[in-house]
N, C-alpha and C positions, 0 to 999 in steps of 0.2 A: 409500474415502472417510474424510476425515482428523477424526477425534472428537477433543472437545474438552469434558474430565470437569472438571468443577468438583464436589469432591469425591466425597459420593453425592447429590447435589442435583440436575444440571443434568447436561444433553449436550448440546451446541452443536457440530452438524456445516457442513460444508459442502455445500449441495443440489449432489449430483454434476451435475446441467445445468446448473444455475448457475455453479458451479466452473468449468464446461468454458467457457461461456459470456466468464466473467474471464480466464481465459487466452486468451485468442483477443483480448479487446479493448484487455489491456494491452501488448501486445507491443508496441513504441516503438522507434526508432530514437536516438539521443541524441548529441551532439557534445560533443567532450571539450572546445572551446574557449569556456565562455562563463561568466558569473555567475548564481549559480542560484536559481532561486524559492522554494528551501525554507532555513526558519531553520538545519538543521543544516549549510546549505553552508559549507563549510572551504577552507583551503588556494589561493589563488587561484595563478592561471599566465598567465602570455600564450604566445601561438603565430601568429611570423611566416609567412605562408606564402612558398613559394618558387614563379615561374614557368615551365610549360610553354616551352620554348622554339619548338615546332612541334607542330603540330595541323591537324584540317581547320578552321581557325576563320572565325571570320564578318567582315566585313569592309563593313559597313554598320550603320549606327544602327536601332534600333527601330522607327522611322519608315521604314527604307530606305534611309533615306540614304546614298548607297556614300560611303565614304573616300578623301581626295586620294592621287594614285598615291604619292607621296611618306610620305605617314605610313602604307599601305599595307607599301610595302616598308621603313620603317625603325623601326618601331612592335614592342617584343618585349615579353615578360608580364614578363621579368626588372627591364623599366623602370619596373614597378608596387610597390606597396606595400600590403599588408596585411594589420592586426593585429589580434585579433582576444582580449578578454581575456574570462579565463572564473574559474572555483572546480571546484575537482574532485570535491565531490561533493556530492551532491544529491538528493530524489524526483525534482524537473522542474529541468531544467537552461533555463538563457538566459542570452544574452550579451550584448558589444556588440562589429561590428565597425568599423574606421575605414580605409579606403581613399582612397588618392591613385594619380591616375595611370592608372587603367582605358580602357578604351575612353570617348571620350564619349555619353552619351546612350542608353547601353548596358544590356540587364536581359539580367542573371546568375541563375542559380539558385547558392542556399545549401544545400551537397548532404554527405550523408555515404558512405564508401563501404569493406566489407569487406576483411580480408586474410584469404583463404579459408584459406591452409595455418597463416603466421604466429598466425592466432586466431581456426579454428575457430567459436567458440561464439559471440565476436559477432558474427560473418560473419553466421552463420544467425540473430542474433536479428537483427538489423538488416534480412535482407531476409523476414525475414516479419512487422515494422514496418513495409516497404518496397515493396520492386522485387525483382528478379532478373534476373543478367546472365548468363545460358549460352553457356557455348562449350563447343566437342565437338573430342576427339583425334584428330587428324587421322592419326594414324601415329608425328608428330615434334613438333610442337609444338599448341598448345591455338588454335582457328580457328573461325571463322563465329560469330565472337560477336554475341548479341541480345538485347531484351530478353525475357523472355516479357509477352506482353502482354493478358493476359484478366484484369482487375482483378476483374469478377463486379459483384455489390454492396455492395462495399465491408466483407461481413463477414471473419471468419477462419475456417477457412483459404479464402483466396480460390480459384480455377482457378488460377490459377498458384503458391500454395503448395500444391497438390494434386498439377499435375507435378514439381513440385521434388519430394517425401516421394514418387510414387511411380519418380524417374528417378532420386535422389540418389546411390543403390549400387550403379546400372549401372558392369560394370567393365570394365578394358581393360587387356591387359597391356603393353603397353607403355608407357603412361602415365606419368608422373612420380609421378601418385598412386593410383596401379593403377583410376582411375576415369573414367570413359568421358567426364562431362561435370565438366566446372567451371563453378560456381555462386559468384556474386559478388554478396552483399547490397549495395543501397546507396540511399537515400532522400532527395533535395529535400526540404529541408522549411522553406526559406524562399527568398525571392526579391530583389532592389530593382534599381530604374534609377540610374543615375549620371549626375548632371551635366553642364552643357558642359565643364566641365574634366576626366570622367572620374573624379572624388569620389563618396564616397557616406559617409556613417553609417549603420547599422543596429541596430538592438535588437533581439532575437528571443529568442521563447520554444518552445522544442522540442514542440510538443503539437500539428502536422499531418505530415500524410503526402502530397506530392503527387504526381502521374501525370506532369505536363510544365506549361507556360506557355501562356497565351493571349493576344494581346489581344482586347480585348472586337469588333470590327471584324470578328474571327475567327471567335466562339463567344460565343453568348450565358452569362452566367456562369449559375451556379443555384447554390444556398442552402448546398450542399455545398462550395461551390468555394470558395477563398480569398478573401482580400481582394481591391478595386480599386487596385492601384496607378497613381496619376496621377501625370503629367511634360511638362511643357508647355516647347517649346525652339525656339531660333531660328537654323540654323545661319549661321555667317556666318564665311569665310575670313579675315576682318580682323581677328576676333577671338580663332578658333578652329582654328591652325594642322592639326587634324586633317581637314579636310574645302578641298576645291578650287572646292566650290559652292557660290552664295550661294543654298542648298533657301530656300521660305518653310516661315514657324513651323509646327510639327508642336505636337500632344497625342496622346499614348497612353495608357491606360490599359490593363495588366496585371493576368493575375489566374493563381494555381492553380491548374488541375483535380483534382481528391481523386484520391487513391490509396487510403487507408483511409481508413474510417470510425469513429467519430462526428467528425464535424469538431472540430480542438481539442482532442480528448480522448483520440489515440494513446498510450498509456505505452510504457515499455518496461521489460521483464526485470528486476529488483533485479541488480547483482554488478557485477564489472570488466568496463570495455574499452578496446580497444586499433582505433579506425578512422582511415581517412583524411580528413582535410578538405579540400570542393574549393570551388573557386568554376567553377561551368560555363559555360558562353555559351547563351544563349537562340537557335536558330534559328526557332523559331517554325514548323514545320513548311515554311520556303519555300524553294524551288526555283531565285531569281537565281542568277548566277551566282557572286557576295559572299557567298550566303547562309549556310555554314558549314555543321556539321551537328555540333553537340553537344561543342565541345570545352573541352574540360577547359584551363582557364583557370593557376587558380595551387592548391596543395593543402599541406597540412602533417599530422603522426600527430596523432592527442589521445589523450590517453586519461584516463578519467576513471572516476567509478566512481558505479552506480544506488543509493539504496540507495529499500528498501522504505518502506510506508506501514504501519498499523496498522489494526487492527478487534481491539478490547480489549474484552471478557466479564466481564461481572461477575453474582456472585449475591447478593442479600440475602434472607435472612439468610445468613452466609459461615459454613463450618463449616471442611475441614481445608485447599480448597482454594486459593493464590491463583489469580489473576487472569489470564486465557488471554489470548494476543495469537497474531490472524492475520496475518501477509503481505499483503498485498497490493501490485497494480502502481499506481501514479498512474494514476488515467485506467479503472481495470480498474470492473465489474461484478458484482455476485455477492451470494449472498443466503446466510443460514446457518438452520440447521433448529434450532430452541426444545425442548429436551423436558425436562421435568420428569420422577424416577426416579422408580422406586416410591414411593408415600406422601410425596409429595409435591404440592404442584397451584401453576400461575403463576397469579397475580394481575393483574402487570403487567410492560411494556416498557418500559424507558425507555430513547430512544436519543436521544445527547448531551445530556442532560437534559431533551429532551420526552416529553411520557409518553404511552402509547398501548393503554393497556390490556390486555388479555389475549391474547397472538397466540402460535401457534407456528411461526412465519418472519418472518425481516426480507430484504428485500433491497436492495441499495446500487448506485444508478446511477451509475457514470462517477464513482468517486472520487476526490478533489482531495485530500483530508484525513484525519488521522486519525479515527478513529469509537470510539465506548464503547457498549457497553450495556449497560446490566444489567436482569437478571432477579429481578425482586420474584416471591419465592414463601412458602407459610404450607402449613406441613403439613399432610397431612388425618391426620384425627384419633379416638380411639376414647371410649367413655363417660368421662366427667370431663375430656373435654379433653387427654387424654392421648396424645401424637403417632402414629401409626403406625409412623413408622421407627424409634421409641426401644423401642416393645416386637417389632417385627423384630430389633433389635437385637440386646437382650437376652433374651428367651421365642422365638427364632427358630423353635418347636416350634410354635407359639400362633398365627399367623396368619393362622389360617384362621376364626378367632374373635376380634377385637381386643376386640372390648367383653367379654365373656365373661374375657378375660386381665383386662382395666383394672380389671375389680370382683371379683378373686375374689384369695385368698390364694394364689397359685402356690405358693409355697416352706415355704410353715406355718410361717413365724415370725409369725403375729399379725396382721400389719401387710397390708394390701390392696395390691394393683399399683399403682393410681393412687396412693394413697398413699407408696410407694417411688420411685416417678416425683418426686414431689413433695420430697421429703428427699434424693436422690442414692443410696438405697443399691441395692443386685441384686435383682431381682423373683424371680431364679429362685437367688439362696442364702441360707440360715435364717439363716447368719454375718453376713450383712452386711445391718447396720440402720443407721438414723440415729437415732445418741445422741452426747453427750459422752462420747469414747471416754479423754481424761485429761487432768485439771487438775493445775496446777502455781505456784508460790507463786516470782515470779526477780526479784530487787532491788525487792521493795515492789511488784513486780504481779503478777495474775490470769492465769494465761493456761490458755486454753481448748483442747484440739484434737478436732474430729470428722471423717469421711470422708464425703466425698460423690462418690464417684468417677463414678458412672454416673449424673451429673446432664447434665438435658437444660439446655443454654447457653441456648437461647431462655428459660428459668423468673427471674422479679425474685429480686433475689439474698436470702442470707437475713437476719434481724435480731438481734439482741442484747441480748436484758433479763435485768433486775436487780431482786432483792429481797432484803432483810433477816428478811423476814416472810412464810412459806409459804402465811400466810391475808391479806398484806397488797397492797397494789397492785404492781406489776411495771411497771417504769421502762425502758422503750425507750432502750438507748445507744448505736446502730450502725445504722443502717438498710442495705436493698440491696447489702447486702456478696457481691462476689462469692464463686463458689468460686474454690479453687487450680486452677491447671493440672492438679497430679499428682494432686488429687483428698484430701489433706491438708489442712485446715484450722485452720491458728493462728492466735489473736488475745487481745489480748493487753488488761486493764483497771487501765489505769496510774494511776486517783484508784481505787482501793476504798475504804469506807466505813470510818470505824476504828473497831474494837473489835466485839465479836459477831460472828455468821455472818454468811455473806452467799452467794444463790444467785443461779445464773444456767441462762438457759436459753437454745439456738440455736432458733428461728420460723423454720421454712419457710414458703413463700408458703399461704393459707389456714387461717393458723393451726397446723400439723400441731406 
């Protein structure tokens, strides 16, 4: 369990159970060809996809209208153009795709696929954020490729992940990797329908993971599924050379079936990625002669970097430590435990500017931007308001009775401990006293030195008073003068009174 310590005041720990939930909810496959929805996005890039010349292609449109014989025999994805503009770093990836001369009135998946050997880390993170393609080593080649198809209830790890974890290390003496199985992670994350000329423009955000696509006349869409994409068209051979038959006008509605949940909040492990961006034909589980079988249409390699979000924790009042940051993934859900250290108590917790009173834990659900937690505390005190932490630091042998220690003269110097607290002297050292230790005259100014090495930084500052007559009135020259960092305080009176004697005193809070 990671523990974040704020000086000696606060312990901020990731809840081990919630941390597990966070890790499970924020693994997301993301695309390298996109502009980022993050203010830190930098380095624009353009990816042009290349067409697959062969495959188990579908030769009918989304409404099952079969393309003409000449089109079926002459069209190739090498004739299409798909360009995606992107930025290469960010916490969330978005992008714009521009496609021309794809198949008309046709539904495509936008998908990422991993490189198991070239970039195994990217491949694994993508699979844990999407789906798994499994192949067996048959002694001479990878064969019997098929999906792992048990997505469970959408939480991580799903049954597919469990199968992957249980079998990924199975060995084979003859395979090139030494493994019996080859797992390729992939993730459909968006989809689109082309117009009657095979063109499309798509703006996308990498927030969802889909299993496959359906038409609404095949399956009822659930609230966890992707949005319905609507397309109305009227194939006409006189206007569209992909058709030989004048089919009636059609209306189709397509949606993505969820693979990972929660919907629109699937994140990715921060880091550097190299993945293959694919456009894949959607076959809709149809079995017609020209229905196809989810053939890859076009692809291009996409490198990118995912940056983490942060949960910043701070303590008020601050003693020694700077604010601490916990790195989390976009879309994560996690919790932190807030525990005041000995001699302190939490009085308020402020999350992103909103006060929530006293609490010892805070949960974050589906994080999409940076978070800040400020824990406000006050010290537990002994008699005369002496903080227990101060007594424990300078009188560690007296922690069994703080009130007694605060009201007695432990070191026998004639000053009670609570008085030493106000002045900043050591309550356990006889020679440590709150007194002016040096006086000097420099360039017409009177200088004073006093030592307060052990002063509580939460106390109000010192005051300097001056008089020319010890039985007269003392005038305050300066107030709230905070102790020097090293405890040696030096102050100069730049305009001392002319002639005669002048007297000074340093005043600690409560008039010591």
